[in-house]
GUFI-91970 format. One line per field, with one value per residue (C-alpha): residue number from 1; residue in three letters; x, y, z. Coordinates in steps of 0.25 Angstrom, whole numbers, plus 2048, in hexadecimal, padded with zeros to 3 digits. Each point is the difference from the previous one (the first is absolute). Layout:
BEGIN
num	NUM|... $
residu	ALA|... $
X	X|... $
Y	Y|... $
Z	Z|... $
***
This chain:
BEGIN
num	1|2|3|4|5|6|7|8|9|10|11|12|13|14|15|16|17|18|19|20|21|22|23|24|25|26|27|28|29|30|31|32|33|34|35|36|37|38|39|40|41|42|43|44|45|46|47|48|49|50|51|52|53|54|55|56|57|58|59|60|61|62|63|64|65|66|67|68|69|70|71|72|73|74|75|76|77|78|79|80|81|82|83|84|85|86|87|88|89|90|91|92|93|94|95|96|97|98|99|100|101|102|103|104|105|106|107|108|109|110|111|112|113|114|115|116|117|118|119|120|121|122|123|124|125|126|127|128|129|130|131|132|133|134|135|136|137|138|139|140|141|142|143|144|145|146|147|148|149|150|151|152|153|154|155|156|157|158|159|160|161|162|163|164|165|166|167|168|169|170|171|172|173|174|175|176|177|178|179|180|181|182|183|184|185|186|187|188|189|190|191|192|193|194|195|196|197|198|199|200|201|202|203|204|205|206|207|208|209|210|211|212|213|214|215|216|217|218|219|220|221|222|223|224|225|226|227|228|229|230|231|232|233|234|235|236|237|238|239|240|241|242|243|244|245|246|247|248|249|250|251|252|253|254|255|256|257|258|259|260|261|262|263|264|265|266|267|268|269|270|271|272|273|274|275|276|277|278|279|280|281|282|283|284|285|286|287|288|289|290|291|292|293|294|295|296|297|298|299|300|301|302|303|304|305|306|307|308|309|310|311|312|313|314|315|316|317|318|319|320|321|322|323|324|325|326|327|328|329|330|331|332|333|334|335|336|337|338|339|340|341|342|343|344|345|346|347|348|349|350|351|352|353|354|355|356|357|358|359|360|361|362|363|364|365|366|367|368|369|370|371|372|373|374|375|376|377|378|379|380|381|382|383|384|385|386|387|388|389|390|391|392|393|394|395|396|397|398|399|400|401|402|403|404|405|406|407|408|409|410|411|412|413|414|415|416|417|418|419|420|421|422|423|424|425|426|427|428|429|430|431|432|433|434|435|436|437|438|439|440|441|442|443|444|445|446|447|448|449|450|451|452|453|454|455|456|457|458|459|460|461|462|463|464|465|466|467|468|469|470|471|472|473|474|475|476|477|478|479|480|481|482|483|484|485|486|487|488|489|490|491|492|493|494|495|496|497|498|499|500|501|502|503|504|505|506|507|508|509|510|511|512|513|514|515|516|517|518|519|520|521|522|523|524|525|526|527|528|529|530|531|532|533|534|535|536|537|538|539|540|541|542|543|544|545|546|547|548|549|550|551|552|553|554|555|556|557|558|559|560|561|562|563|564|565|566|567|568|569|570|571|572|573|574|575|576|577|578|579|580|581|582|583|584|585|586|587|588|589|590|591|592|593|594|595|596|597|598|599|600|601|602|603|604|605|606|607|608|609|610|611|612|613|614|615|616|617|618|619|620|621|622|623|624|625|626|627|628|629|630|631|632|633|634|635|636|637|638|639|640|641|642|643|644|645|646|647|648|649|650|651|652|653|654|655|656|657|658|659|660|661|662|663|664|665|666|667|668|669|670|671|672|673|674|675|676|677|678|679|680|681|682|683|684|685|686|687|688|689|690|691|692|693|694|695|696|697|698|699|700|701|702|703|704|705|706|707|708|709|710|711|712|713|714|715|716|717|718|719|720|721|722|723|724|725|726|727|728|729|730|731 $
residu	MET|THR|VAL|THR|THR|PRO|GLU|THR|GLY|LEU|ARG|ALA|ARG|VAL|LEU|ARG|LEU|THR|ARG|ARG|THR|ALA|VAL|PHE|ALA|ILE|ALA|LEU|GLY|ILE|CYS|GLY|LEU|VAL|ALA|PRO|GLY|THR|ALA|ILE|GLY|ALA|THR|ASP|ASP|SER|PRO|THR|LYS|ASP|ASP|GLY|THR|VAL|GLU|LEU|TYR|VAL|SER|ALA|GLY|ALA|ARG|GLY|ALA|VAL|ALA|PRO|GLY|GLY|SER|THR|SER|ALA|ILE|VAL|THR|VAL|HIS|ASN|GLU|THR|ASP|SER|PRO|LEU|SER|SER|GLY|ARG|VAL|LEU|VAL|GLU|LEU|ASN|ARG|THR|PRO|LEU|THR|ASP|ASP|ASP|ALA|VAL|THR|GLY|TRP|LEU|ASP|ASP|GLY|ASP|ALA|SER|GLY|ASP|PHE|THR|ALA|LEU|GLY|SER|GLU|ALA|THR|THR|SER|VAL|ASP|ALA|GLY|ASP|GLU|GLU|THR|THR|THR|VAL|PHE|VAL|PRO|ASP|ASP|VAL|LEU|GLY|ASP|LEU|ALA|PRO|GLY|ILE|TYR|PRO|LEU|ARG|ALA|ALA|LEU|SER|GLY|ALA|SER|THR|GLY|THR|PRO|GLY|SER|ASP|GLU|GLN|ILE|ASP|HIS|ASP|ALA|ALA|ALA|THR|SER|VAL|MET|VAL|VAL|THR|ALA|GLY|GLN|THR|ALA|GLN|ILE|GLY|VAL|LEU|VAL|PRO|ILE|THR|ALA|THR|PRO|ALA|GLY|GLY|ALA|LEU|LEU|THR|SER|GLU|GLU|LEU|SER|THR|LEU|THR|ALA|GLU|ASP|GLY|ALA|LEU|THR|ALA|GLN|LEU|ASP|GLY|VAL|VAL|GLY|THR|ALA|ALA|ILE|LEU|ALA|ILE|ASP|PRO|ALA|ILE|MET|ALA|SER|ILE|ARG|VAL|LEU|GLY|THR|ALA|ALA|PRO|ALA|SER|ALA|THR|GLU|TRP|LEU|THR|ARG|LEU|ASP|GLU|LEU|PRO|ASN|GLU|ARG|PHE|ALA|LEU|GLN|PHE|GLY|ASP|ALA|ASP|ALA|THR|ALA|GLN|ALA|HIS|ALA|GLN|LEU|PRO|SER|LEU|LEU|GLN|PRO|THR|THR|LEU|ALA|PRO|PHE|LEU|ASP|GLU|ARG|ASN|PHE|PRO|LYS|GLU|PRO|ALA|ALA|PRO|ILE|THR|ASP|ALA|PRO|GLY|THR|THR|ALA|THR|PRO|SER|PRO|ALA|ALA|THR|ASP|SER|PRO|VAL|PHE|PRO|ASP|ASP|ALA|ALA|LEU|SER|GLU|VAL|GLU|GLY|ALA|SER|SER|GLY|VAL|LEU|TRP|PRO|ARG|GLY|ASP|VAL|THR|GLN|ASP|ASP|LEU|ALA|THR|PHE|ALA|GLU|TYR|LEU|GLY|ARG|ALA|PRO|LEU|THR|ILE|LEU|PRO|SER|GLY|SER|VAL|GLY|GLY|ALA|VAL|SER|ALA|HIS|ALA|THR|ALA|GLY|SER|SER|GLY|LEU|LEU|VAL|THR|ASP|ASP|ALA|ALA|SER|ALA|VAL|LEU|SER|GLN|ALA|ALA|ALA|GLU|LYS|ASP|PRO|ALA|ALA|ARG|GLN|ARG|ALA|LEU|ALA|ALA|ALA|ASN|ALA|HIS|LEU|TYR|LEU|ALA|ALA|GLN|LYS|SER|PRO|THR|ALA|PRO|LEU|LEU|ILE|GLY|LEU|GLU|ARG|ASP|GLU|THR|ARG|SER|ALA|ASP|ALA|LEU|ARG|ASP|ALA|ILE|SER|THR|ALA|ASP|THR|ALA|GLY|PHE|SER|LEU|THR|ASP|LEU|ARG|ALA|ALA|PRO|ALA|ALA|ALA|VAL|THR|LEU|THR|ALA|GLU|PRO|ASP|GLU|SER|ARG|ALA|VAL|ALA|VAL|ASN|GLU|LEU|LEU|VAL|ASP|GLU|SER|THR|LEU|THR|GLY|PHE|SER|SER|ILE|LEU|ALA|ASP|PRO|GLN|VAL|LEU|LEU|SER|PRO|GLU|ARG|ILE|ARG|ILE|LEU|ARG|THR|LEU|ALA|VAL|GLY|ILE|PRO|THR|THR|ALA|PHE|GLY|ALA|GLU|VAL|LEU|ALA|HIS|ARG|ASP|ALA|THR|ARG|ASP|THR|LEU|ASN|ALA|VAL|SER|ILE|PRO|PRO|SER|SER|THR|ILE|GLN|LEU|LEU|THR|ALA|ALA|ALA|ASP|LEU|PRO|PHE|ARG|VAL|ARG|ASN|ASP|LEU|PRO|TRP|PRO|VAL|THR|VAL|ARG|LEU|THR|VAL|ILE|PRO|THR|ASP|LEU|ARG|LEU|ASP|VAL|GLU|PRO|VAL|THR|ILE|ALA|GLU|VAL|PRO|ALA|ASN|SER|SER|THR|ARG|VAL|LYS|VAL|PRO|VAL|SER|ALA|ARG|VAL|GLY|SER|GLY|GLU|LEU|SER|LEU|ARG|LEU|SER|LEU|SER|SER|PRO|THR|GLY|VAL|PRO|ILE|GLY|GLY|THR|GLU|SER|VAL|ARG|VAL|ALA|VAL|ARG|ALA|GLU|TRP|GLU|THR|ILE|GLY|LEU|ALA|VAL|PHE|GLY|GLY|LEU|ILE|VAL|LEU|LEU|ILE|GLY|LEU|GLY|VAL|TRP|ARG|THR|VAL|ARG|ARG|ARG|ARG|ASN|GLU|ALA|ASN|GLU|SER|ALA|ALA|ASP|ALA|ASP|ALA|ALA|ALA|VAL|PRO|ASP|ALA|VAL|GLU|GLU|ASP|VAL|VAL|ASN|THR|ALA|PRO|ASP|ALA|ALA|SER|THR|GLU|LYS|PRO|ASN|GLU $
X	C06|7F9|80B|7FC|809|7FF|800|80D|80C|7F6|808|80D|7F9|7F8|80D|809|7F3|7FE|80F|802|7F2|7F9|7F7|7FD|7F9|7F5|7F9|7F2|804|801|80D|809|7FC|808|7FE|7F9|7FD|805|7FE|806|800|806|80D|80D|7FC|7F2|7FE|7FA|801|7FA|807|7F7|7FB|7F5|800|7F7|7FC|7F8|7FB|7F6|7F7|802|80E|804|7F8|7F6|7F7|802|7F6|7F9|7FF|807|804|80D|803|807|804|806|808|804|80D|800|7FC|7F5|7F3|801|7F5|7F9|806|7FE|806|802|803|806|804|80C|7FA|80E|801|80C|805|80A|804|80A|7F6|7F6|80B|807|7F1|7FC|80D|805|7F4|806|7F7|800|7F3|7F3|7F9|7F0|7F6|7F7|7F9|800|7FA|800|806|7FC|807|80B|802|80E|806|7F2|7FC|7F5|7FD|7FA|7F9|801|7F8|804|7F7|800|800|80E|807|7F8|80B|80C|806|804|80D|807|7FE|806|7F7|800|7F9|804|7FB|7FD|7FC|800|80A|801|800|7F6|7FC|808|809|80F|7FB|7FA|809|7FA|802|800|800|802|801|803|7FA|7FC|7F2|800|7F6|800|7FF|7F8|80D|800|80D|800|805|805|804|80B|7FE|80A|7FC|80A|804|80B|803|806|80C|7FE|800|7F1|7F4|7FD|7F2|7FF|804|7F6|7F6|803|800|7F5|7F7|7F5|80A|80C|809|7FD|7F2|801|808|7F4|7F5|806|801|7F2|7F7|80D|808|80D|80A|805|810|800|80B|7FF|806|7F3|7F8|80D|7FF|7F0|802|80A|7F9|7F6|7F4|808|7FF|7F7|7F2|800|80D|7F9|7F4|809|807|7F2|7FB|80C|7FF|7F0|804|7FF|80C|80B|80D|80E|80B|80C|80B|801|803|7FD|811|805|802|809|80A|802|801|80B|806|801|7F8|7FD|7F2|7F8|800|7F4|7FD|80A|7F4|7F3|800|806|7F4|7F4|7FD|7FC|7F4|7F9|800|7F4|807|800|7FC|80A|7FE|7FA|809|7FB|809|7FA|7F9|7F1|801|7FA|808|805|806|80F|804|80D|7F9|7FD|7F7|808|7FB|7FF|809|7FE|80C|809|7F8|7F0|804|804|7F7|7F9|7F4|7FA|80D|806|80F|80A|7FF|80D|7FD|80E|808|801|80F|800|809|7FE|809|7F6|7F5|808|803|7F3|7FC|809|7FA|7F2|803|7F9|7FD|7FB|7F8|808|7FA|809|7FD|7FF|80E|807|7FC|801|7F4|7F6|7F2|7F9|7FD|806|80E|80C|80E|807|7F9|7FC|7F1|7FE|7F4|804|7F9|7FF|809|7F9|7F1|806|808|7F2|7F6|80B|801|7F0|7FE|809|7FA|7F6|7FA|7F5|803|80E|7FC|7F7|80C|809|7F5|7FE|80F|7FE|7F4|80B|80A|7F8|7F8|80E|804|7F3|803|80C|7FC|7F0|7FE|80C|7FD|807|804|800|80A|7FE|80C|801|7F9|7FB|7FA|7F5|7F0|7F6|7F8|80E|805|7F1|801|80D|7FB|7F3|807|808|7FA|7F8|7F5|803|810|808|80D|7FC|7FB|80D|809|7F9|7FF|80B|80D|80A|80E|807|80F|804|807|801|80E|800|803|80D|800|7F5|807|80A|7F6|7FC|80D|804|7F2|802|80F|7FA|7F6|80A|807|7F4|7FE|80D|7FD|7F2|807|7FF|7F1|7F9|7F8|807|7F4|7F9|80B|803|7F3|7FB|80E|7FC|7F4|805|809|7F6|7F8|80D|801|7F2|7FB|7F9|80B|804|80F|803|7FB|807|80E|7FB|7F7|80D|809|7F4|800|80D|803|7F5|808|80C|7F8|7FA|80F|804|7F5|807|80D|80A|7FF|80F|802|80A|80D|7FC|809|803|805|800|807|7F3|7F3|7F4|801|7F2|7FE|7F4|7F8|7F6|7F5|7F7|7F8|7F1|805|80A|80D|80B|80B|811|808|80F|80A|811|809|80B|80B|802|800|7F0|7F8|7F2|7F6|7FF|7F2|7F3|7F4|7F4|7F2|7FB|7F2|7F8|802|80A|80D|807|80E|807|80B|80D|80A|80D|80D|80E|80D|806|7FD|7FF|800|7F7|7FC|7F4|7F5|7FA|7F0|7FA|7F1|7FD|7F4|7FF|804|80E|7FA|805|7F8|801|811|80A|7FF|80E|800|80B|802|808|805|802|802|80B|7F5|7F9|80C|802|7F0|802|80B|7F8|7F4|808|806|7F3|7FC|80A|7FF|7F2|802|80A|7F8|7F5|808|806|7F3|7FB|80C|7FF|7EF|803|80B|7F7|7F5|80B|803|7F3|7FC|80D|7FA|7F2|807|808|7F5|7F7|80A|803|7F2|803|80D|7FA|7F5|80A|809|7F3|7FD|80D|806|7F2|804|80D|7F9|7F8|80B|807|7F7|7FC|80D|7FE|7F4 $
Y	E22|80A|80B|80D|80A|810|807|804|7FA|7F4|7FF|7FD|7F7|7F8|7FF|7FA|7F6|7FC|7FC|7FB|7F8|800|80A|80F|809|807|80E|800|7F3|7F8|7F5|800|7FA|7F3|7F9|7F6|807|7FA|802|806|7F7|7FF|809|7F9|803|7F9|7F6|7F5|801|7F9|7F7|804|80F|806|804|808|803|80A|802|809|7FF|7F5|7FB|80E|807|808|80A|80F|807|7F2|7FA|7F4|7F6|800|7F1|7FE|7F1|7FD|7F4|7FC|7F7|7FE|7F6|807|806|80F|809|809|80D|80D|802|80D|802|80B|805|809|80B|802|7F5|7F7|804|7F5|7F1|804|808|7F5|7F6|80A|802|7F0|7FC|80A|809|80D|809|80E|808|800|7F4|802|7F7|7F7|7FA|7F7|7F4|7F7|7F2|7F2|7F8|7F6|7F1|7FC|7FD|805|80D|809|80C|80E|808|80F|807|80C|809|806|80F|7FC|7FC|808|80B|7F6|801|7F2|7FA|7F8|805|7FA|7F9|7FB|7F9|7FE|7F7|806|7FA|7F3|7F7|7F2|7FA|804|80D|80A|7F4|800|7F5|80B|803|80A|7FE|80D|7FC|809|7FC|807|7FF|809|805|802|80A|7FC|808|7F9|7F9|7FB|7F8|7F1|7F8|7F0|7F8|7F5|7F3|7F4|7F4|7F5|7F5|7FA|7F1|7FE|7F8|7FB|805|7FF|801|7F2|7F8|804|80E|802|7FA|80B|80B|7FE|7FC|808|808|7FF|80B|7FE|800|80D|806|7FD|804|80D|803|7FD|80B|80A|804|7FD|7FA|7F2|7FE|7F1|7F7|7F5|7F5|7FF|7FC|7F5|7FB|7FC|7FD|7F6|7F6|7FF|7F7|7FF|810|803|802|80F|804|7FD|806|80D|7FF|800|80C|808|7FD|804|80F|80C|807|802|7F9|7FD|7F6|802|7F9|7F2|800|80F|800|80F|803|80C|7F8|7F7|80B|806|7F3|801|7F4|7FD|7FB|801|7F4|7F4|7F3|7F5|7F8|7FD|7F0|7F9|807|7F7|7F2|7F6|7FC|80E|802|7FC|7F4|803|7F4|7F9|805|7F7|7FC|7FB|7F6|804|80A|7FD|7F7|801|807|7F6|803|7FD|7F5|806|80D|802|80B|80D|80C|80D|80A|810|808|809|80C|7F9|7FD|80E|809|80B|801|80C|808|80A|7FF|809|805|7FF|804|7FE|807|810|800|801|807|807|7F3|7F7|804|7FC|7F3|7FD|803|7F6|7F6|802|803|80D|80D|7FB|807|801|802|809|80A|80F|800|7F9|80B|80D|7FF|802|7FC|7FE|7F2|800|804|7FD|7FF|803|7F7|7F6|800|801|7FE|808|7FD|80A|7FC|808|7FB|7F1|7FF|805|7F7|7F4|803|800|7F4|7F8|806|7F6|80A|808|80C|801|7FC|80E|807|7FB|802|80E|804|7F9|808|80C|7FC|7FD|80E|808|7F7|804|80D|800|7FB|800|7F9|7F8|7EF|7FC|7F2|7FA|7F3|7F8|7F8|7F2|7FB|7F0|802|80A|7FF|800|80D|808|7FD|804|80E|802|800|806|80E|802|7F8|806|7F9|7FD|802|7F8|7FD|803|80E|802|7FC|80A|80C|80C|7FA|80A|801|7FA|7FE|7F4|803|7F4|7FA|7F2|7F5|7F8|7F6|7F9|7FF|7F9|7F7|7FC|7FC|7F9|7F9|7FC|7FB|7F6|7FB|7FF|7F7|7F8|7FD|7F9|7F9|7FD|7F6|7F5|800|7F8|80C|80D|80A|7F9|808|80C|804|802|807|80A|804|801|80A|808|801|805|80B|802|810|7FE|7FC|80D|805|7FC|7F2|7FE|7FC|7F5|7FA|800|7F9|7F6|7FD|7FE|7F8|7F6|7FF|7FB|7F6|7FB|7FF|7FA|7F6|7F5|7FD|7F5|7FE|800|7F2|7FA|7F7|7F4|7F3|7F8|7F3|7F8|805|802|803|80A|80E|805|80F|807|80B|808|805|80B|804|7FC|7FA|7F4|806|7F9|801|7FD|7FC|802|7F9|805|7F8|809|7F4|7F6|7F5|7FF|7FE|806|801|80E|803|7FA|804|7FF|802|807|801|80B|805|7F4|7FA|7F5|7F9|7FF|7F4|804|7F4|801|7F8|802|7FF|7FE|7F7|80D|80E|80D|809|80A|800|80C|801|808|801|805|800|7F7|80C|802|80C|7FF|7FD|803|802|7F5|7F6|7F8|7F3|7F6|7F3|7F7|7F4|7F3|7F7|7F7|7FD|7F7|7F7|7FF|7FD|7F6|7F7|801|7FB|7F6|7FB|7FF|7F9|7F6|7FE|7FE|7F6|7FB|7FF|7F9|7F5|7FC|7FF|7F9|7F5|800|7FD|7F4|7FB|800|7FA|7F5|7FD|800|7F6|7F6|800|7FD|7F4|7F9|803|7F9|7F4|7FB|7F8|7F9|7FC|7FB|7F8|7F9|7FC|7F9|7FA|7FB|7FB|7F8|7F4|7FF|7FD|7F6|7F8|800|7FA|7F4|7F8|800|7FA $
Z	B59|7F5|7FA|7FC|7F9|800|7F2|801|7FB|7FA|7F2|808|809|7F5|7F9|80D|801|7F3|800|80C|803|7F2|80A|800|808|7FB|807|807|808|7F5|7FF|7F5|7F3|7FA|7F3|805|80D|80D|810|808|80C|80D|803|805|810|7FD|809|7F6|7EF|7F6|7F6|7F5|7FA|7FC|7F0|7F9|7F2|7F9|7F1|7FA|7F4|7F5|801|805|7F5|802|7F5|802|808|805|80E|804|80C|805|807|80C|804|80C|803|80D|7FF|810|809|806|7FB|7FD|806|7F8|7FA|7F8|7F2|7F9|7F2|7F9|7F3|7FC|7F5|7FA|7F4|7FE|7F3|7FA|804|80B|807|801|804|80B|806|800|805|809|803|7FA|7FA|800|803|80C|802|802|807|7F6|80A|80E|804|80D|7FD|807|807|7F9|804|802|7F2|7FA|7F6|800|7F7|802|7F6|800|7F7|7F8|7FB|7F2|805|808|7F1|7F9|7FC|7FF|7F3|7F9|806|80A|80F|80B|80A|80D|80C|80F|80C|80D|80D|7FD|809|805|80F|80C|7FE|80D|804|7FC|7F6|7F8|7F2|7F9|7EF|7F9|7F2|7F2|7F0|7F5|7F2|7F4|7FA|7F0|7FC|7F1|7F3|7F6|7FA|7F2|7FF|7FE|809|7FD|80C|7FC|809|800|803|804|809|804|804|80E|7FB|7F2|7F1|7FE|809|806|7FF|80F|800|7F4|809|80A|7F8|7F8|80C|803|80B|7F7|7FC|7F1|802|807|7F5|7F7|80A|800|7F2|7FE|7FB|800|7F2|805|7F6|804|7FF|802|802|7F5|80B|807|7F3|7FD|80E|7FE|7F2|802|80A|7F5|804|80F|802|80C|7FB|808|7F8|7F3|803|804|7F3|7F9|808|7FD|7F0|802|806|7F8|806|7F6|804|7FC|801|80B|7FD|803|811|7FF|7FD|800|7F0|805|809|7F2|7F7|809|800|7F1|7FE|7F0|803|80C|809|7FE|805|7F9|7FF|807|7FC|80D|808|7F7|802|7F5|80B|800|7F1|7F6|7F7|7F2|7F7|7F6|7F2|7F7|7F2|7F3|7F8|7F2|7FA|801|80B|80D|80B|80D|80B|802|807|805|805|80C|808|804|80A|7FA|806|800|7FB|80A|7FA|801|80E|803|7F9|807|7F8|7FB|804|7F8|7FA|801|80E|80B|80F|805|80B|7FF|7FF|7F2|7F6|7F2|7FA|80A|7F6|7F3|806|804|7F0|7FC|80A|7FB|7F2|800|808|80D|80A|80D|80D|808|810|7FE|808|7F3|7F8|808|807|7F3|802|7F3|7FD|7F2|7FD|7F7|803|7F3|7F7|80A|805|810|80A|80C|80E|809|80C|80B|7FE|7FC|80D|809|7F9|801|80F|7FF|7F8|80B|80C|806|80A|7FA|80A|7FB|7F2|801|803|7F4|7F6|804|7FF|7F1|7FE|803|7F6|7F6|801|7FF|7F4|7FA|802|7FA|7F3|7FF|7F4|801|803|80D|803|80C|803|80C|805|7FF|80D|802|80D|7FD|805|7F5|807|802|7F2|7FA|808|7FC|7F2|800|806|7F4|7F4|7F5|7F7|7F1|804|7F6|7FA|7F2|805|808|7F4|7F6|80C|7FD|805|809|7FC|80F|801|809|80E|808|804|7F9|80E|7FA|80B|7F8|7F3|808|807|7F2|7FB|80D|7FD|7F4|801|80C|7F5|7F6|80A|803|7F2|7FF|80D|7FB|7F5|80B|7FE|7F5|7FE|804|800|80D|806|7F7|7FE|80F|800|7F5|808|80C|7FA|7FB|80E|805|7F8|803|7FF|80C|80A|807|800|80E|7FF|7F2|803|809|7F6|7F7|80A|804|7F2|7FF|80C|7FB|7F2|807|809|7F2|7FA|80D|7FF|7FA|807|804|810|807|804|809|7FC|7F9|803|7F3|804|7F3|7F2|7F9|805|7FD|809|803|801|804|7F8|805|7F8|807|7F5|7FD|7F4|7FC|7FA|7F7|803|7FE|80B|7FD|80A|7FF|808|805|800|7F3|80A|7FF|7F3|801|7F5|7FE|7FB|804|7FD|80B|801|80C|803|805|810|803|7FF|7F8|802|7F4|7FE|7FA|7FB|806|801|808|7FC|80C|80C|80A|801|802|7F4|7FD|7F5|7FA|7FE|7F7|7F9|7F3|7F7|7F3|7FA|808|809|80E|80A|80E|806|802|80A|804|806|807|7FC|809|7F7|808|7F4|807|809|7F6|7FE|80F|800|7F5|807|80D|7F9|7FA|80C|807|7F4|800|80F|7FE|7F6|807|80E|7F8|7F9|80D|807|7F4|801|810|7FF|7F4|80A|80B|7F8|7FC|80D|804|7F7|802|80E|7FE|7F7|809|80B|7F7|7FD|80E|802|7F3|805|80E|7F9|7F6|80A|808|7F3|7FC|80D|804|7F4|807|80E|7FA|7F7|80D|809|7F5|800|80F|7FE $
***
């Protein structure tokens, strides 16, 4: 469906449609413009609707800038985000010859389509069909005689698409997609102001204190985020603000660092761009000043991250026994690794000193605190909104030096640097050119400074386009410091919630310091904790997410404090007057710990060893045996168990264990056992006596049986002579 709007009531209809649908009507049959333009699709009573829309982008000249009196071209890009092919149509490009005179007017036009004055046509061209999910561009040539009378300034530019549709032509399924877009065209005026661009280079680990080897491999790969940041600044005059935690993450790995990471570091060192170091982890100095810290937070030590296997060995030093004798190696000396110190690990080579880039809610007292932190008057980088909108890059607040970034241009260039779509990026770059033009008109000879927002996901092309739109070759911090400084007054209101968060985090850290005395080397816990605190206070964390980051950190601290504890235990049965009771101690830390287990009975009827030293391996639990003895035969009582470090710091809470004493069962058990023994012995004796008696009886029977034949034979022998003698007389 094609929407047309009469000239009468155009302004009211424009405002109404832009507020409700981001589309406003234009005369001459052109649909209203949005930023970026979206299609006016089917009405509510249409038979069908597409899920997607058609978007339109328009840009003119080089990133929105054209030379006075010259010809140019307008590039119109059609994005078909529907699920059907978009037919060809026609685009009309128009220009409003009434210039936009300030930042608010530029923003109002780009955001709401609100501009006074009349539009005139620059040209019209037919568009080609666009496949579903694809885009096509159309070039509209603008001859020099059309722009010849335009004075330098910023002019509203708009484009409209008509006659393009999806679906079968002439059927109920046909849907017209009339889209529109807004932009600006900047007629340059030969600006002479120098412009510098500050580019922060940061990288945040997913969960640890420093980037891991795997994360560094990903970030410094050919398509990695850190590689993209370097690719984006190559060939530009951008000033680099580098988080030293990146350098430390690479250097602590020594020879185990990924090759891509060491190459990235070498490439960074070889870049000619000026640079300075952010605070470690990009921590916010403003919040620390508001919290009245005596000095800026720094890592406690980087030593726990070093592995001696990844660093070269230092030969043992030779010794001599007496002057003039030959030096011989000490037999007691051994080779030791050469470890770099913390300063060498986190050094940003070639960095300018004395530069701070905190959040913008800085007070005059904070500037004095910054000087105390650095031991010298620093250059503090602040947004122009913090100093009443001043645009000169070099300023002073009292006796403190400032570098002031232009808010409007910085915001739009940051948006462009984060925009992956080239057409949408061109629109943002044109807007940036407009804001830079206005800033230069206010102070034609004063240098300008752009500060890109912290962003770790930029593409190289987008970053390079953003920098190239603004930076001036030869711009340097040294020249900027030498430029005349404008006197300004700080106007920002401090965010006290961040100061409260700083103190809360440090209180938790103090608790962890006591807790860490259970470790052989407390710094394996405290060093990563300090770095995580610094990252929680990072400038790049938006206000909307800061509270959640603090809560997440404090929750992690509580989890650490609860990692060593005494698990709940069921009632223990004590069936003897003296025994060793086992109590379990849990250690969820990745390091072994040494704790003191204190056991206190609630009743004097039980004697307990009050303190037992226990060593618990990492990620495990151990049974600790505590000697006890009962003074009564039976009863129930409680034992209060608690842990402490070897230095007496309480660890975790107190657990209570019930003990049921049944010491009389020991006597009963001994009596029963003794009776069983006597019975068994008696049975054994009885069986032995019986067996022997049976054996004796059996022996006697055997003897009797053997004696009977002998007796018979004897009787026979003895009776024979008697018979003979009896018979002889008869004879």
